[in-house]
Structures are given as C-alpha cells and as structure tokens.
N, C-alpha and C positions, 0 to 999 in steps of 0.2 A: 557551489550550487546554491540553490534557494533554501529558504527556511522550510523545515518539515513540520507539518501540522497534522493532527489526528482529527478526522471528521467526527462530528457528533450529530446524532439524529435530532429531530425536532423535540423529542422527549428528553434529550440530554444523555442518552446512552452513547458510549464510545466503543464501536466494534473492535478497534485496534487494541485498546486497553484490555478489553475482555479476552482477546486472543492472547495477548502477552501474559495475562494472568493465568491462562490455561497451560502455559509452557513450564518446563522445569526451570530452575534458576539459571543453569548454564545456557539453556536454549534462549531464554529471554535476554540474557546478558549478550549473547552473540548477535541477536537481532538488533538490540539497542546500539551495539558497537558499530554495526553496518550503517544504521541510521545516522549515527554521529559522523561517521566517515563521509557519508553522502552530504550531510549538512555542511561539513568543513571543506570539502573538495571544490575547487573552482571548476573542475571537469570531473563529474562522477565516473568512477571506474565502470566500464561496460560489463564486467563480470557480475556486478551487483544491480545495475540499473539500465533498463531499456524500455523503449516504447513498444507496446504490443501491436502487431499489424492487425488490420481488419477489425479495429475497435473504434470507439468514440474517443480517441486520443487518451487511452488508458495506458499508464506506465506501470511497470513492474519493478519492485525491489525483490531481488532473489537472494536468499540467505542459505547457503549450503552448510550443513553441519553433520558430518559423518554420512550416514545413509539417508538422512532426512534433508528435505529442502523446504524452507518456509518461504511463502510468497506473500507480499503485501502489495496491494493494488491501489492506485490512486490517479490523480490528474494534476495538471499544473493550473494554478489560478494566479495569474500575474507572477509575483515573486514567491508564491507559496507552492510547495508540493503538498497536496492534501491527500493523505492516505485514508482510504475508506473501507477497505476489506482485506482480510488476511486469512490464510489457510495453509495447511500442510500440503505440499505438492500432490496434486491429484494424479492418479495413475492412468486415467482415461481422458481422451481429448474432449468428449462430451461433458465431462465433469468440469474441465477447465472453462469451457464455453459458458457453463452455468455460473461459475465464479465470476467471470468477466461481466455477465449480465447484471449480477448484483452490484458490481463496482460502477457500471454505467448508470444503473438506476439511482444509486446513491449520489452520483455526480449530478444527475439532473435535479434531484431533490435539493441538493446543496445550492446549485445555481438558481433554482426557483426561489429559495429562501433568502439568497444573498441580496442585501439592500443595494439599490441602484445608487451610484455616486454621482 
C-alpha cells in the first residue's frame, strides 16, 4: 500500500496522535499493528481498509478489538494515506455521518494548505 501519514492542523495538533494517546496500551498497540500491516501490504486487507460510500473519497481503517471497534478516517493524496480523524465505533448512523463530516472538512483544509507543485 502507500505510506501512512497523520494529518496535522494548521496549529500543529495531530488528532490521530491525540486519539492514540487516549487508548490503553493494548488498544494503541493493536491500532498501530493494523497501520503497519496496511503500510506493508501491497494490497491492503479489506477487513481493515475500505472506501466509505457517499463520501468525498474518505477511506476507513477499521480496527476490531474485542467488543470495541476503532475507526480511523482519511484520504489518499498521491502516494500517501493521510489519516485525519479517529473515534471508537459510533452506535448510531447519525453519529457516523458527523464523524465523516469532520474527516471531509479536515481533508479540504489539508488540500487548501497543500503547496502547489
């Protein structure tokens, strides 16, 4: 697959790092293991990585752990997978839509800041 990067806000905050820091050690270790797997695989396993339909080309990294499911959202930027939002799996569809809106907004902000080559 492509290289995995964590999005940073204009002020330098990193939502993915903040999310990882909120997890237990075992939870964070599992998320990082899945990210490493995705980065190393020529074809990412569909159980962990898929494009979300009806979005602005937002992709989901899904990390199951027991009864918990952690989701990291992001987008493709050439050869980079830019992860820009993460959360524990919401129970309601409306909540998922709100999480996707955050990822889409951060994608636009990233692309607006990206220097033109």
